[in-house]
Steps between C-alpha positions, in 0.01 A plus 500: 500500500315804367175587671238708316190659646215504249338844501208401277378512144599825338311512173262292288354649179211256524379685810497840328318657205822570312387480140504237228880485467555442875241231560700244701848392606773699673826331409876546518522797742807724462574807715645844431546733801400866505528763773133487600378171359597152383400408145416135435505400135310182415329311217124480456253353253164569337246220469611211277379488140254249356778240473603546863820687408630792707681824438720656771584865561746702711341707780590663832360601835648748748525433875539758775862470611395552864233227479558243228150358535353834388452516121507863388482451122433236235594574138210551262642350180766248391853640525631314194311415183509142379730420210411528134361210300746212484740634765617304803281703739182528293285332766649594834771645723534274803693457729680833544783659699555877527817689590592869520799606288586864561214714367350205315330176597522169325256214502623156404215271407412165348311542176229250405447361153238232429585167342320199355652190662558673836305793651770770495865577448695785654808718487618795710460861390576841646317831493603841640308773680610863487194641678558370851360153440156610376547337159759286321618475141675189371843543345401298195268230376731214600621354831834565669524138618358206308527125469792337319673167436546412868176673612254381234174585675341797670696757702323697770470605866760779473632659819741789452762630745808718469799436726781749454532581130365165380141411413374153593191333363364184655252316281355157433578283202259235376637145505211310340123491455312225684180333393262525796134428568414835338707732285879452461697641792857638489788400726740786573807573712676813626798648313692830493643748250719808555553821307696825501207705371188294580434449129772271366503185710743216561325182606687292756351181358427297812210412727566667835298289744477130571159333479305391807177373343643267241584530132201716409522761774427853376688799645403862436542870581830502694544824694860565609632755746832558676508520880729387779791444262331254264226462240155375597245357258129454568323313221195289413489127436224250424410168349406477132175313566204624707687820578186702567424286805633534855699179461673586171488879507782750514704550814770757576854367526831653605865469398820692572826558314832680528549543124148485343597188301525234770188484717419295808129426513340508846123518450441422867644844581262700276244544778202572273228233497142478377227606742255257656213658307422794277651669198853353540411156639586305182819670388745783569715605207690764298664669800651847478711616797580866568639710785328814622575729795688235699253217429500217246180407320384232259225534240360173367214346303231278643276222370457415132816678389393838634134490399416570865743792521829593663591519867758667721722352771761655730824332606495445875837325528786514442503880512864537393508203255856404595652203314222243460 
């Protein structure tokens, strides 16, 4: 079993005077390592409009590499403009995943478009930075991964990794929209695509994880790394109803695989639970795991899908991972 030590809440825009575009939410943390600091990319939102609808922007904060709880910089403006009228990302870029590729950086993100019968739809886009991650420019107005005949609803929650010469993108595919007590809610499951260049993708066309919470379990933001001779996935899962409560809210699960296609789900090994009280007492979700200077860390969202900010945890055991 993995054992994580929670080091505390790292960042919450709602506790800072960060400007109208960074009013609340810190979501979908994704790390890029530098010599002196650790950059955490995340998604943030201004206040909702008169109809209660949100926008979402890409942002970052820098942490002192010697003390990850010390924030040394917060960006002053969105790093990627929203899409043009009618495009798939006109209303938001969320969630996101950032990776360094030589002298460039890429951000893979879920673009939001608003609908009539359901709140939103989504597809996955990519943008590139050539100025060290200070700003990003999309490659075009359309997505690189979108829904199709066997994935008819929203695609999102991208997590990008590169193993060897191959790019891998884990994402969620919508299965259906449920009628609930409030607005319609999507049901989605985790899938994978691979690519030789990170732009032209081959979908593998299968749900990767079994369900534990029944037919309408939602799974999201799978973060995969290779250690101890096998692949490890930390991900989020929740119920479709009352998911903003402690009882139905997101939890962090775990699975392992030897080939990235066949996964054994062992949520009891994840080792990351909600706290008894406070900012992450109702849910823990959207984990991102990274290794730094001999230690392994996890960034994650707290209550209300990251409205209360993101936190940091350190892996206490196992130190060498081994074959779990």
